[in-house]
C-alpha positions as CSV (number, residue, x, y, z in Angstrom):
1,M,114.8,60.9,49.0
2,N,115.7,59.8,52.4
3,K,113.3,59.6,55.2
4,P,114.0,62.0,58.3
5,I,115.6,60.1,61.1
6,A,113.5,60.2,64.2
7,A,115.3,61.3,67.5
8,I,115.8,58.4,70.1
9,P,114.0,59.3,73.3
10,A,115.8,59.4,76.5
11,F,115.1,56.3,78.8
12,E,114.8,56.3,82.6
13,N,116.2,52.8,82.7
14,E,117.1,49.5,80.7
15,T,113.8,48.1,81.2
16,E,112.1,51.2,79.6
17,E,114.6,51.1,76.8
18,R,114.1,47.4,76.2
19,A,110.2,47.9,76.0
20,F,110.7,50.8,73.4
21,W,112.9,48.7,71.1
22,E,110.5,45.8,71.2
23,D,107.6,48.0,69.8
24,N,109.8,50.3,67.3
25,D,111.6,49.7,64.2
26,S,115.3,50.7,64.5
27,A,115.3,51.8,60.7
28,L,113.2,54.8,61.8
29,Y,116.0,56.1,64.3
30,L,119.3,54.9,62.7
31,D,120.7,55.4,59.2
32,W,121.8,51.9,58.4
33,S,123.5,53.0,55.2
34,K,126.3,54.7,57.3
35,T,127.0,51.7,59.3
36,Q,130.9,50.6,59.6
37,T,132.4,47.3,60.3
38,V,134.1,47.2,63.6
39,V,136.9,44.7,64.7
40,L,137.1,43.6,68.3
41,P,140.3,41.5,68.6
42,N,140.3,41.2,72.3
43,L,136.7,40.2,72.7
44,K,136.5,37.1,75.0
45,K,133.7,34.3,75.2
46,S,131.3,35.3,77.8
47,A,131.2,32.9,80.9
48,M,127.3,33.3,80.7
49,S,125.5,30.4,78.9
50,S,122.7,31.2,76.2
51,E,120.9,28.0,77.5
52,P,118.5,28.3,80.4
53,D,119.6,27.5,83.8
54,N,117.5,24.5,85.1
55,G,119.0,24.6,88.6
56,P,121.7,22.2,90.1
57,R,121.9,18.7,88.8
58,T,120.8,16.0,91.2
59,D,122.2,12.9,89.3
60,S,122.1,10.3,92.1
């Protein structure tokens, strides 16, 4: 027997949504057994680095 899926609340902003998902398990809100594979052929690498920015280099 499947667990009932809870409704995802409406969020005022992204900060509120982020805080919600930090404290709640997505398995209670999404049926992961119904996922589908998505192909994104035109996806390009982001210009943003995943490494922290330590400011400008001063190699002098």
